[in-house]
N, C-alpha and C positions, 0 to 999 in steps of 0.2 A: 835639299829637297823636301817638297811638301808631299804629304800622302794624298793618294786619290781622293776626290771630295765625298765617295762613299765608305771609303775605309776606316775604321775607327782604330785609334794606336793608341793604347795606353800608357797615360805621361807619369814618369817616375817620381820621386817624390813626396814628400808629406807625410805623416802618420795617420790622422784622422781619416783621410780620402783615398789613402791608399789603394789602387786599381780602378776606383770609381769614375774619376775624371779620365775624359778621354779627348783626343785632337781627331777631329773630322774636318781635311781640309786646312782652311785658316781661322777655323772656330775650334773651340773647347767647349765641352758639354758636360755639365754637373749635375748628378741628382740632386732635387729641390730638397733643401732640409727647413729647419724653423727658423733659419736665420738668412733664409733667401729673400724674402721682402727687405730686411735691412742692407744685405748687401746690393743689391739691385739699385736703392737709393743712394748708397754710398759712390757705386760708379759712375750713376748719371748724374750725383752733384760733381764729382769731380771733373767729368767732361763737361759740364755748365760752366764750371771755373777756370777752365784752360788747363786742367791737371793733366798733361798727356803722357803721364809716367804709369797708366793704368790700363787694365783689358776696357772693353766697351761692351756694354750689356747691350744684346741683339734680340733677344726675344726667349718664347721658349719652342722647343721643338716638338715632334709629333709623339715622342714619348714622354711628354712634362718634364726633360731636362732644361735647365738654365742654359743659353747660348750665349758665349763668349766670345771676343775676339781673341786669335792667337796671336802672343808676341814670341816673334823669332828672336835667339838668343841664348846663352850659356846660362844654367842654373848649378850653384855647385850644391853638388850630392856627398855624402861621407864616405871614405874620407875626403876631406876637401881637398881641391887641386890647389897646387902651387900659386896660380895666380890669384886665387882669393884671398890668399894671407897677404897680399901686398897691402902697406899701410894706406895707400891709396884709394885701394877699395875699402875700406874701415871709412875714409871719409864721405865716400862715395855714398854709402850705407846712411852714415849720420844726417848729411844732409838732405838725401832721399827723405828720410824721415822728418826732419825739419820742415821740409815743404809740403808734405804729406800733412802736417799738422796745421800749417799754414794756410792750407786749401780748405781743410773741414773746420775753421774758424767758424764760418757761418752756416754751419750744418745743425740741423736741428733733429737728434738721434730719436726722438719720441721713445718708443719703447721695442721692445721685440731681439734687445741687443742680450749679447752674452754674458752672464754672471760668472762663468766659469774662470777666466782670468782675469778679470778686471778689476782695477784700482779699488781696493776696500774703502778707499779716503774720498773716491769719487773725485770730480773735477769738470774743468771746463771745456775740456779738448776730447775730440775722439780719436782715442788711443787704437793702433793696430792690433798690438799685445802679442804678434806671433811674428815679429820680423826674422824670422831664421833665414840661414841661405837658402834652403830651398823654397823661399818663398820672395827672391830678387831676381831678377833678371839682368842679365850683364850682355854688353855688345862692345868690343873691343875696351875693355876695362870699363865702360861706364854702365851707372846703375839704369838702365832703362824702363823697367816697370815694377810695381810693388804688386803683389800676388793675394790673393785669400784672406777676406776681411769676415771671414765667419765668426773668429773671436772679437770683432772689436766690440770697444764700450767706453762711455765716456771717462775721465782719468784726470791725471796731472801729466804732464809732457815728461817728467823725470823718472814717471813709473814706466812710461813705454819707452824712454832710453834706456833703462836700466834693464828691461825685458830684452832688448836686442842687445845691448853692450854684453850680457850674460851669454847670449848664444855667438855671438861673431868676434870678441873680442879673444878667446872666451872667457870669462870669468869664472874661476873654479879650481878643483884639482884636475890633474892632469888624467887623459884617460887613454894612457898606452897608445896614443897614434889612432885609434878607433874613429874621430874625427878630427882635429886640428893636431898638429905637431905638439909634442910636452914642450920644446925649447922656444916656445913664443914667450915675449917679453910683455906679460899681462899688463904691469904697471904700465909701461909705456905705450902700450896700445888703447887702454883705458881713457889715459890721457889723450891720445890722438884722437878717438870715438868722442868724448866730452866735449872737446874742444872745437871740433869740425861743427857739433850738434851746435853748440852755443849757449848752453846751460847758463842761467844768470847763477850770481853769488849764492842766492838764497837756495837756490835749486842745488849746487853744490855741495854747500852744507849739510843739507840732510839726505844726498845722494844715495851714501854707502848702506843707510840703515834703509834705505828703500830699494834698493838692490837686495840685500839681505831680507826684506819682506817678500819679494819678488819672486826670489828664488824657491823662499820655502813655500809658498803658494803653489809654482810651479810643481816642485816634487811631488805635494800632496795631490796634486792634480793628477800626476802619472799614477801616483800607486791607486788612486779611484779608478782609474779608466783599467788597469790592471786586475785590480780585485774585481771589476766586472766583467773580467773575461773579454775584453775587446782586444780580437786577435792582434790587430796591428800593435796596440800597445804592448801587451804580451811577449812578443817576439821583440820588439826594442827593449822590451826590458831583460830579456835573455841575452840578446845580441851584445850587448853595452855592458852588461851586468849591473843594472840601473843602484840595483842594492849596496855593493860595495861602494859605487860611486857616490851615491849621498851621503853615505859614512865618510866616505874621504873629505866632501864638499864640507861638511860639518868641520872637520878639525882644520884643514887648510883656510877657512874662512877667520878662524879663530886668530890663526898665526898670522895671517896677511891682512885683518881689518884696519889698523894704523896706518900700512903704508898704501894700501888702495883709498882711504881716504884721502892721505897727502896728494896723491896721483891725481885725484879731481881738483882738490884746490889749487895745484901747480897749473892746470890746462884754462888760466882764465881767458876769458875773450874768444872768438871765433875767427877761423882762419877764412881769410877776403874769397869770396868766390865769384865766378864770373859764367858768362853763357848761360845753358839750362840747370843750375842748380851744381855743374861740376865745379869742385873744388880747385885752386890754384895749386901749386906745389908749395908756395910758401907754409 
C-alpha cells in the first residue's frame, strides 16, 4: 500500500540519515547535503548507461529536498531476517556490486566526493563504500536496487567488495544475535561472496589485508562520529555495545586471518549469471 501523495512517511534504516528521509507517494525526499551534486550525477549516469537497479533523480521539491523515485520492496533491518541470510542473497548482492562497478567505469567523479570511507590507495572505479543490508532493496529474493551514494568515492574494486563483505557475510566477531545469527559459517559465506563478485587472482591475494584496512577505517569513522556527539551514532554505539564489539573484532581477526585468506583463495572464478545479473544456482 502506498501512502497518500501529500503524506510524509519516515523511512527506517540507515544511521547518518535516520529520520530525515521520507516517502511521499511514489517518491523519496532527502535533505540536501554537500554530496547531493555528486549523488545526482551518479544516478543520472546510471540511468544513462541503462543500469536499472537504482533510484532516479526527479528534481528538487518546494522545500529544497532532492526527489528520487521510490523503489518498492524489502530492505533488511537488524536483526536481519532469515531470508536475508540465504547464500543466494549473498550472490545477489555481490553481483549487484559488480554490475554497479561496471556501469560506473565511464563515470568521471570530478570532485565533491566523500573522503570519510574512501579507499586510502585510491583507484579507477567509483566505489559505493556503504553496501550494507539497509542500502539494498529486494523483491522475491532478487536485489532490485542499490541505495544511498553519499559515501561514494574513487577506489579499488576489492576495497568496495571488502566493505560490503564485512557487513553482509558478516566478517568479524559474533554480535550476540543483535544483527546476524552467531552461527553463520563466515568462511563459506566469504567464499560465496568473493566468488560471485569475481575478484581476479591479484585482488584475492591482497583481499584480506584490504579487508582489515577497511575494518579499521570504518571503526575509526564510527568513533569519530560518536565523539562528535552525532545522536544516531551515539545510539548505535550504545545499543550494539560497539566498544566491546571492536575489541572482540581485533582478537577475532588475529585468530582467523589465515583461514580467511584461504577462503578467498579457494573461491577462484565467478559463478555463471543469467538474466539481469541474477546468479544461477551453480
